[in-house]
TORLUMKOL-583686 format. One record per residue (C-alpha): residue number from 0; residue in one letter; chain; x, y negated, z. Coordinates in pm, whole numbers, plus 32768, in hexadecimal, padded with zeros to 4 digits. Each point is the difference from the previous one (the first is absolute). Example, Ala and Ser with C-alpha at 12.3 -4.5 7.8 and 13.67 -1.06 7.14 Angstrom:
// residues 2
<0 'A' 'A' <84CE 81C2 830C>>
<1 'S' 'A' <8089 7EA8 7FBE>>
END
This chain:
// residues 321
<0 'X' 'A' <689C 3A3C C4B5>>
<1 'X' 'A' <7F73 7FB8 813E>>
<2 'X' 'A' <8057 7EDC 8090>>
<3 'X' 'A' <80FB 8073 8138>>
<4 'X' 'A' <8067 7EEA 80F9>>
<5 'X' 'A' <7EF3 7EEC 8098>>
<6 'X' 'A' <80E0 7EDF 7F7C>>
<7 'X' 'A' <7FC1 807A 7EAB>>
<8 'X' 'A' <7E74 7FEA 8033>>
<9 'X' 'A' <801A 7E5E 7FD1>>
<10 'X' 'A' <7F67 7F63 7ECE>>
<11 'X' 'A' <80D4 80A8 7ECB>>
<12 'X' 'A' <80B8 7F6B 7EDB>>
<13 'X' 'A' <7F51 8076 7EBB>>
<14 'X' 'A' <80D4 7FFF 7ED1>>
<15 'X' 'A' <7F42 7FD9 7E9D>>
<16 'X' 'A' <808B 80C2 7EE8>>
<17 'X' 'A' <80B4 80F6 80E5>>
<18 'X' 'A' <8035 810C 7ED6>>
<19 'X' 'A' <80BA 7EF7 7F41>>
<20 'X' 'A' <817B 7FB6 7FE8>>
<21 'X' 'A' <7FFB 7EC7 80D2>>
<22 'X' 'A' <7F03 80B3 811E>>
<23 'X' 'A' <80EC 8128 8010>>
<24 'X' 'A' <80F1 7EF6 807C>>
<25 'X' 'A' <7F42 7F9E 80FB>>
<26 'X' 'A' <7F6B 815C 8076>>
<27 'X' 'A' <818C 8079 801E>>
<28 'X' 'A' <806F 7EE1 80CF>>
<29 'X' 'A' <7EC7 7FF9 8113>>
<30 'X' 'A' <7F99 8188 7FAC>>
<31 'X' 'A' <8110 806A 8151>>
<32 'X' 'A' <8000 7ECB 80C2>>
<33 'X' 'A' <7ED1 7F5E 7FC1>>
<34 'X' 'A' <7FD8 7E6F 7FF9>>
<35 'X' 'A' <801B 7F53 815C>>
<36 'X' 'A' <7F5D 8136 808C>>
<37 'X' 'A' <7EDC 8007 7EEF>>
<38 'X' 'A' <7FB4 8125 7F3E>>
<39 'X' 'A' <8000 7FDF 7EA2>>
<40 'X' 'A' <7EB6 805C 7F17>>
<41 'X' 'A' <8065 8053 7E7F>>
<42 'X' 'A' <7EE5 7FB0 7F2B>>
<43 'X' 'A' <7FD8 809A 7E8D>>
<44 'X' 'A' <7F11 7FB4 7EFF>>
<45 'X' 'A' <7EC9 80E5 8040>>
<46 'X' 'A' <7F6A 80AF 7EAE>>
<47 'X' 'A' <7FFC 817D 7F6A>>
<48 'X' 'A' <810F 7F7C 7F16>>
<49 'X' 'A' <810A 7F84 80F4>>
<50 'X' 'A' <80FA 80EC 8085>>
<51 'X' 'A' <80CA 7F9E 8138>>
<52 'X' 'A' <8170 7FF0 7FCC>>
<53 'X' 'A' <8066 7FB9 815D>>
<54 'X' 'A' <80B5 8126 808D>>
<55 'X' 'A' <806D 7F7B 8159>>
<56 'X' 'A' <7FD7 804D 817B>>
<57 'X' 'A' <806C 7F46 8130>>
<58 'X' 'A' <7F6A 7FD9 8188>>
<59 'X' 'A' <7F81 7EAC 7F8D>>
<60 'X' 'A' <7F6C 8046 7EC0>>
<61 'X' 'A' <7E78 8033 8019>>
<62 'X' 'A' <7F4C 80DD 7EDA>>
<63 'X' 'A' <7FC0 7F63 7EA6>>
<64 'X' 'A' <7ECF 7F35 7FDB>>
<65 'X' 'A' <7F72 8008 7EB6>>
<66 'X' 'A' <7F42 7E9A 7FBD>>
<67 'X' 'A' <7FA5 7F4A 7EC7>>
<68 'X' 'A' <806D 7EC1 805B>>
<69 'X' 'A' <7F14 7F28 7ED9>>
<70 'X' 'A' <7EDF 809E 8090>>
<71 'X' 'A' <7F9C 7F13 8139>>
<72 'X' 'A' <7F3F 80E3 80CA>>
<73 'X' 'A' <8108 810A 800B>>
<74 'X' 'A' <8108 7F0E 8065>>
<75 'X' 'A' <7F2F 7F4B 80F1>>
<76 'X' 'A' <7F81 814E 8089>>
<77 'X' 'A' <817E 8094 801A>>
<78 'X' 'A' <8080 7E95 80A1>>
<79 'X' 'A' <7EDD 7FFD 80F6>>
<80 'X' 'A' <805B 816F 808C>>
<81 'X' 'A' <817E 7FB2 7FF6>>
<82 'X' 'A' <7FF6 7E9B 807D>>
<83 'X' 'A' <8183 7FD6 7F8F>>
<84 'X' 'A' <80E8 7F2A 807E>>
<85 'X' 'A' <80C7 7FC8 7EB6>>
<86 'X' 'A' <7FA1 806C 7EA6>>
<87 'X' 'A' <8132 8011 7EF8>>
<88 'X' 'A' <7F58 7FD8 7ED1>>
<89 'X' 'A' <80DA 80B7 7EF2>>
<90 'X' 'A' <7EE4 8091 7F06>>
<91 'X' 'A' <7FC4 7F61 7EB9>>
<92 'X' 'A' <8012 8040 7E89>>
<93 'X' 'A' <814B 7FCC 7FCA>>
<94 'X' 'A' <804D 8077 7E9C>>
<95 'X' 'A' <801B 7EC9 7F50>>
<96 'X' 'A' <7FB9 8068 7EAF>>
<97 'X' 'A' <7EBC 80D9 8088>>
<98 'X' 'A' <7F8B 7ECC 809A>>
<99 'X' 'A' <7FF7 7F3B 7EB0>>
<100 'X' 'A' <7F72 8127 7F57>>
<101 'X' 'A' <7EF9 803A 8117>>
<102 'X' 'A' <7F87 7EA6 8096>>
<103 'X' 'A' <7EDE 8092 80D3>>
<104 'X' 'A' <80E1 80F7 8097>>
<105 'X' 'A' <80EE 7F00 805D>>
<106 'X' 'A' <7F0E 7EFB 8093>>
<107 'X' 'A' <7F42 8132 80C5>>
<108 'X' 'A' <8148 8093 8096>>
<109 'X' 'A' <80D4 7EC0 8024>>
<110 'X' 'A' <7EFE 7EE1 805E>>
<111 'X' 'A' <7EBC 80C0 8072>>
<112 'X' 'A' <80B0 80F2 80E5>>
<113 'X' 'A' <80D2 7EC5 809F>>
<114 'X' 'A' <7E88 7F4A 802B>>
<115 'X' 'A' <7F80 8154 8092>>
<116 'X' 'A' <8114 800F 810C>>
<117 'X' 'A' <7FFA 7E85 8046>>
<118 'X' 'A' <7EA1 8021 803C>>
<119 'X' 'A' <7FF5 8139 80E8>>
<120 'X' 'A' <80EF 7F66 80CD>>
<121 'X' 'A' <7F5F 7EC3 801B>>
<122 'X' 'A' <7ED2 80CD 80A3>>
<123 'X' 'A' <80AA 8100 80AF>>
<124 'X' 'A' <8176 7FC4 8063>>
<125 'X' 'A' <8036 7E5F 7FC7>>
<126 'X' 'A' <8123 7FF4 80C8>>
<127 'X' 'A' <80AC 8117 7F33>>
<128 'X' 'A' <8153 7F8D 7F53>>
<129 'X' 'A' <7FF1 802D 7E83>>
<130 'X' 'A' <8133 8039 7F3C>>
<131 'X' 'A' <7F99 7FFA 7E89>>
<132 'X' 'A' <8113 806C 7F26>>
<133 'X' 'A' <8028 7F3F 7E9F>>
<134 'X' 'A' <80C2 7FD1 7EEA>>
<135 'X' 'A' <8132 7F4D 7F6C>>
<136 'X' 'A' <7F00 7FFE 7EB7>>
<137 'X' 'A' <7F39 7EBB 80BA>>
<138 'X' 'A' <80F9 7F33 7F5C>>
<139 'X' 'A' <803A 7F83 7EE2>>
<140 'X' 'A' <8138 8048 7F26>>
<141 'X' 'A' <8125 7F89 80B9>>
<142 'X' 'A' <7F24 7F77 812B>>
<143 'X' 'A' <8047 80CD 8132>>
<144 'X' 'A' <8154 7F3E 8025>>
<145 'X' 'A' <7F16 7EBD 7FFE>>
<146 'X' 'A' <7ED5 8050 80A8>>
<147 'X' 'A' <7F3C 7FE0 7EA6>>
<148 'X' 'A' <7ED2 80BC 7FC7>>
<149 'X' 'A' <7F73 8091 7EE9>>
<150 'X' 'A' <7FB6 816C 7F9A>>
<151 'X' 'A' <808D 8070 7EA2>>
<152 'X' 'A' <7EFA 812A 7FF1>>
<153 'X' 'A' <7E98 807E 80AA>>
<154 'X' 'A' <80CD 80CC 8104>>
<155 'X' 'A' <809C 7EBF 8094>>
<156 'X' 'A' <7EC3 7F46 7FF1>>
<157 'X' 'A' <7F31 80ED 80C3>>
<158 'X' 'A' <80E0 802B 8120>>
<159 'X' 'A' <802A 7E85 7FFD>>
<160 'X' 'A' <7E88 7FE7 803E>>
<161 'X' 'A' <8008 8102 8122>>
<162 'X' 'A' <810F 7F4B 8096>>
<163 'X' 'A' <7EF4 7EC3 7FF4>>
<164 'X' 'A' <7F0C 810A 80A6>>
<165 'X' 'A' <80E7 80B1 80DC>>
<166 'X' 'A' <8070 7E7F 80A0>>
<167 'X' 'A' <7E7E 7FD2 805D>>
<168 'X' 'A' <8050 8110 8129>>
<169 'X' 'A' <8085 7F15 812C>>
<170 'X' 'A' <8153 80EE 803E>>
<171 'X' 'A' <80A8 8059 7EC3>>
<172 'X' 'A' <8146 803B 7F88>>
<173 'X' 'A' <803F 7FFA 7E63>>
<174 'X' 'A' <812F 8097 7F75>>
<175 'X' 'A' <8050 7FD0 7EA3>>
<176 'X' 'A' <80F3 8118 7FBD>>
<177 'X' 'A' <80AD 80BC 7F0A>>
<178 'X' 'A' <80A3 8143 8073>>
<179 'X' 'A' <80A7 8110 7F59>>
<180 'X' 'A' <7FE5 817A 80B0>>
<181 'X' 'A' <7FAE 8161 7FDE>>
<182 'X' 'A' <7EAC 7FF6 7F5D>>
<183 'X' 'A' <7F07 80F8 8007>>
<184 'X' 'A' <7F9E 8132 7F0A>>
<185 'X' 'A' <7EE2 7F03 7F56>>
<186 'X' 'A' <80F2 7EE6 8001>>
<187 'X' 'A' <8175 806C 7FE5>>
<188 'X' 'A' <80EC 7EE5 8076>>
<189 'X' 'A' <812B 7F58 7F13>>
<190 'X' 'A' <8102 80F1 807D>>
<191 'X' 'A' <7F3D 8167 7F92>>
<192 'X' 'A' <7FA2 7F54 7EC8>>
<193 'X' 'A' <8172 7F77 7FD8>>
<194 'X' 'A' <8084 8193 8073>>
<195 'X' 'A' <7F19 80C9 7F4E>>
<196 'X' 'A' <803C 7F34 7EB1>>
<197 'X' 'A' <8164 7FFC 7FE2>>
<198 'X' 'A' <802E 816D 8072>>
<199 'X' 'A' <7F1C 8072 7EE6>>
<200 'X' 'A' <80C7 7F1C 7F48>>
<201 'X' 'A' <7EA5 7F3D 7F6A>>
<202 'X' 'A' <803B 7EBA 7FA6>>
<203 'X' 'A' <7FAB 7EE1 80DC>>
<204 'X' 'A' <8012 7E6E 7FD2>>
<205 'X' 'A' <8085 7F4F 810E>>
<206 'X' 'A' <7F81 7E80 8022>>
<207 'X' 'A' <8107 7F01 8006>>
<208 'X' 'A' <7F33 7EF7 7FFA>>
<209 'X' 'A' <7F1B 8060 8144>>
<210 'X' 'A' <8088 7F73 8147>>
<211 'X' 'A' <7F93 8070 813B>>
<212 'X' 'A' <806E 8028 818E>>
<213 'X' 'A' <7F2D 810A 8094>>
<214 'X' 'A' <804D 8096 8140>>
<215 'X' 'A' <7FDC 8176 806D>>
<216 'X' 'A' <7EB1 805D 8050>>
<217 'X' 'A' <8086 80AD 8175>>
<218 'X' 'A' <8035 7E88 803F>>
<219 'X' 'A' <7EAC 7FA8 7FD7>>
<220 'X' 'A' <7F64 809D 8150>>
<221 'X' 'A' <8140 7F5F 80C8>>
<222 'X' 'A' <7F9E 7EA3 7F86>>
<223 'X' 'A' <7E9F 8034 8049>>
<224 'X' 'A' <802C 8093 8162>>
<225 'X' 'A' <80C9 7EEC 8077>>
<226 'X' 'A' <7EF2 7EF7 7F59>>
<227 'X' 'A' <7EF2 80CC 80BD>>
<228 'X' 'A' <80B8 7FE4 8140>>
<229 'X' 'A' <8046 7EAF 7FE1>>
<230 'X' 'A' <7E97 7FB9 7F94>>
<231 'X' 'A' <80B6 7F73 7EBD>>
<232 'X' 'A' <7EE7 7F39 7F09>>
<233 'X' 'A' <800E 7F79 7EB2>>
<234 'X' 'A' <806A 8045 7EA7>>
<235 'X' 'A' <8173 8099 7FA4>>
<236 'X' 'A' <80D8 8089 7EF2>>
<237 'X' 'A' <80A4 8151 8050>>
<238 'X' 'A' <8120 8054 7F3B>>
<239 'X' 'A' <81AD 801A 8017>>
<240 'X' 'A' <809C 7EBA 801D>>
<241 'X' 'A' <80F4 7F78 7F0E>>
<242 'X' 'A' <7FD2 7FA0 7EA8>>
<243 'X' 'A' <7F4E 8134 7F67>>
<244 'X' 'A' <8094 80F0 7EE4>>
<245 'X' 'A' <7F67 8059 7EA3>>
<246 'X' 'A' <7F5F 8152 8011>>
<247 'X' 'A' <80F4 809F 7F05>>
<248 'X' 'A' <8138 7FA1 8112>>
<249 'X' 'A' <7F51 8085 810C>>
<250 'X' 'A' <7F72 8160 7F50>>
<251 'X' 'A' <8167 802B 7F86>>
<252 'X' 'A' <8087 7FCE 814F>>
<253 'X' 'A' <7F40 812E 805E>>
<254 'X' 'A' <8058 80CA 7EFD>>
<255 'X' 'A' <8189 7F83 804C>>
<256 'X' 'A' <7FDF 8073 815E>>
<257 'X' 'A' <7F48 814E 7FC4>>
<258 'X' 'A' <80E1 8058 7EFF>>
<259 'X' 'A' <7EE4 7FEB 7EC4>>
<260 'X' 'A' <8033 803C 7EA2>>
<261 'X' 'A' <7FB6 7EB9 7F5D>>
<262 'X' 'A' <803C 8052 7E96>>
<263 'X' 'A' <7E91 7FE6 7FD0>>
<264 'X' 'A' <7FC9 7EA2 80A8>>
<265 'X' 'A' <7FDC 7ECB 7F25>>
<266 'X' 'A' <7FF5 7EB0 8074>>
<267 'X' 'A' <7EB5 7F59 7F7D>>
<268 'X' 'A' <7F21 7EE0 801B>>
<269 'X' 'A' <7EA0 7FF9 8094>>
<270 'X' 'A' <7F6F 7FBE 7ECA>>
<271 'X' 'A' <808E 8136 7F57>>
<272 'X' 'A' <7F0E 80D4 80DD>>
<273 'X' 'A' <7E80 801A 7F73>>
<274 'X' 'A' <7F4D 7FB1 814B>>
<275 'X' 'A' <7E80 7FB0 8033>>
<276 'X' 'A' <803A 7F01 8100>>
<277 'X' 'A' <80DB 7ED4 8004>>
<278 'X' 'A' <8121 7FF1 810E>>
<279 'X' 'A' <80D0 7EFA 8078>>
<280 'X' 'A' <817E 801F 7FC5>>
<281 'X' 'A' <8093 7F46 8143>>
<282 'X' 'A' <7F56 80A3 8141>>
<283 'X' 'A' <80FA 7F8D 80F4>>
<284 'X' 'A' <7F72 7F83 8128>>
<285 'X' 'A' <8073 7EF7 80FA>>
<286 'X' 'A' <8030 80BD 814C>>
<287 'X' 'A' <8088 7EE0 80E8>>
<288 'X' 'A' <7E91 7FB2 809B>>
<289 'X' 'A' <8001 8190 808F>>
<290 'X' 'A' <8159 7FF3 807E>>
<291 'X' 'A' <7FAE 7EDF 80B9>>
<292 'X' 'A' <7EC5 80AA 80A4>>
<293 'X' 'A' <80EA 8127 804F>>
<294 'X' 'A' <811A 7F35 8057>>
<295 'X' 'A' <80FC 80EB 7F4D>>
<296 'X' 'A' <8076 803C 7E8E>>
<297 'X' 'A' <7F40 8125 7F40>>
<298 'X' 'A' <80C5 80F1 7F48>>
<299 'X' 'A' <80BB 7F9C 7EB7>>
<300 'X' 'A' <7FA1 808A 7EB6>>
<301 'X' 'A' <8154 80C8 8010>>
<302 'X' 'A' <7FB6 8078 8169>>
<303 'X' 'A' <7EAF 806A 7F4B>>
<304 'X' 'A' <8058 80CC 7EFC>>
<305 'X' 'A' <80EC 80B5 80E5>>
<306 'X' 'A' <7EDB 805A 80CA>>
<307 'X' 'A' <7F5D 806F 7EE4>>
<308 'X' 'A' <8137 80D2 7F9D>>
<309 'X' 'A' <7FF3 80AF 8146>>
<310 'X' 'A' <7E89 8046 800B>>
<311 'X' 'A' <801F 80AF 7EC6>>
<312 'X' 'A' <8135 80C8 803F>>
<313 'X' 'A' <7F4F 805B 8144>>
<314 'X' 'A' <7EC2 808E 7FB5>>
<315 'X' 'A' <8030 800B 7E62>>
<316 'X' 'A' <7ECD 805E 7F19>>
<317 'X' 'A' <7F61 8070 812B>>
<318 'X' 'A' <7F95 7ED0 80A6>>
<319 'X' 'A' <7EC2 7FD0 7F7D>>
<320 'X' 'A' <7EE9 7FE6 80E8>>
END
């Protein structure tokens, strides 16, 4: 789509990983309104095997750009050409088990890709605001409420490493988050998995010992936009306020609100599952610093659950992008 208005010709906003679940929320939030008059440029991985799952149009949404972020020359060329004022770095290998199985891929996507962006910004767009999306997995088990770092899996370590690289850029905001939402065809969200499994009467194990306090994915671009406009820099946790819930209680709440049959659901523990990568049991994070930066309270976990249910009811199974 050609950019129509002159005011959209100013330095754009780049969204890496735009075809992913979180990238979708950013594109959806800003496609029709832009970000302070800036157009939105979605980036997806280049390569013949890479299919674009981002199906969206909008007045401020520029054509998709394909780039291998771990390729320093490709990334530098794109940054030099577009000279962005903001980069939202969502792209990552976020499959925890796959990171454990393929350490080279985890390093390439999560570490080398971030290094490539930071190097390109230093050379071609030093005043760009970099928003680096990280994860609650950088904390040790239960450390998110105390700020104690110490990942228990390789995914967490590569994301912690990428945080350090991102902060080498002078204008950087790091968001450590846990979110729930619509998912994509490649990575279905929690609700899609839950609804499909329970409706098909497949056995599911709901973890009563895994604690978290996620936000809804649609909240993330709202928070990011406010931080960009206020030029807020630093490292922040983004989730729901309150004490958190077990994943079992959260998903049973979703099932109840959607009137799903639960006879095939059983309560279990993380140790009951055969997983390649270790996981933390307590992934709750303290979000008070984020609330102080925003000057208001974040949604509660109940509000997050209700937003997730409302999203499912509105778009159903066809919400994948």
